[in-house]
C-alpha positions as CSV (number, residue, x, y, z in Angstrom):
1,M,120.0,103.8,94.1
2,V,120.3,106.3,97.0
3,G,120.6,109.1,94.5
4,F,117.5,107.9,92.6
5,L,115.5,107.7,95.8
6,S,116.6,111.1,96.9
7,A,115.7,112.6,93.5
8,A,112.3,110.8,93.6
9,N,111.7,112.2,97.1
10,A,112.3,115.8,96.0
11,T,110.4,115.4,92.7
12,G,107.5,113.7,94.5
13,Q,107.2,116.8,96.7
14,L,107.2,119.1,93.7
15,I,104.5,117.1,92.0
16,F,102.2,115.9,94.7
17,L,102.2,118.8,97.3
18,P,100.2,121.2,95.1
19,F,97.6,118.5,94.4
20,M,97.4,117.6,98.1
21,S,97.0,121.3,99.0
22,R,94.2,121.7,96.5
23,I,92.4,118.6,97.9
24,I,92.8,119.9,101.5
25,A,91.5,123.4,100.4
26,Q,88.4,121.9,98.7
27,S,87.6,118.8,100.8
28,G,89.4,119.2,104.1
29,W,92.3,117.3,105.8
30,R,90.3,114.1,106.4
31,A,89.8,113.6,102.7
32,M,93.5,114.1,102.1
33,S,94.4,111.7,104.9
34,L,92.1,109.1,103.3
35,A,93.6,109.6,99.9
36,V,97.2,109.3,101.3
37,G,96.2,106.1,103.1
38,C,94.7,104.6,100.0
39,V,97.7,105.5,97.8
40,T,100.0,104.1,100.5
41,A,98.1,100.8,100.7
42,V,98.2,100.4,96.9
43,T,101.9,101.2,96.8
44,A,102.6,98.7,99.6
45,V,100.7,95.9,97.7
46,V,102.6,96.7,94.5
47,A,105.9,96.7,96.3
48,W,105.1,93.4,98.0
49,I,104.4,91.8,94.6
50,V,107.2,93.3,92.6
51,M,110.1,93.7,95.0
52,R,112.5,90.8,96.0
53,D,114.4,90.3,99.2
54,S,117.9,90.1,97.6
55,P,119.6,90.1,94.3
56,A,120.2,86.4,94.7
57,S,116.5,85.7,94.7
58,I,116.4,86.8,91.0
59,G,119.7,85.2,90.1
60,L,122.1,88.1,90.5
61,R,125.2,88.5,92.5
62,P,125.0,90.5,95.8
63,Y,125.5,94.3,95.6
64,G,129.0,95.2,96.7
65,A,130.4,91.8,95.9
66,P,134.3,92.0,95.8
67,A,134.5,91.7,92.0
68,A,131.8,94.4,91.5
69,L,133.4,96.8,94.0
70,R,136.8,96.2,92.5
71,F,135.4,97.0,89.0
72,A,133.5,100.1,90.2
73,S,136.4,101.6,92.3
74,G,138.5,101.8,89.1
75,K,136.0,104.1,87.4
76,P,136.1,107.9,87.8
77,E,132.3,108.0,87.7
78,F,132.2,106.0,90.9
79,W,134.5,108.4,92.7
80,L,132.6,111.4,91.4
81,L,129.3,110.0,92.7
82,A,130.9,108.9,96.0
83,G,132.5,112.3,96.5
84,T,129.3,114.2,95.8
85,F,127.2,112.0,98.1
86,F,129.9,112.5,100.8
87,V,129.7,116.3,100.5
88,C,125.9,116.3,100.4
89,G,125.6,114.0,103.4
90,A,128.3,115.8,105.4
91,S,126.7,119.2,104.7
92,T,123.1,118.1,105.3
93,N,123.8,115.9,108.4
94,G,126.9,117.6,109.7
95,L,126.1,121.3,109.2
96,I,122.4,121.8,108.6
97,G,121.1,119.0,110.8
98,T,123.3,120.0,113.7
């Protein structure tokens, strides 16, 4: 999920920033601020309706439950993802951020 959200963040910037720049150039920053506020409000309402508080609220086991973690830790894909996220986080926060 963290990878999905990180990719969505980068993709969102690539998609929306050119449109936002065009609106600012044509109508000014106030129009862009209003548009961002409206989109944020709609997104918040949709998230409030669709999202749940926990996996248990929809009948699923909690993320990181011992059986799930035991199952995932035996897979090479898990360690590949964990390793790449570690390197990415260490380089971004430890080297670039510092």
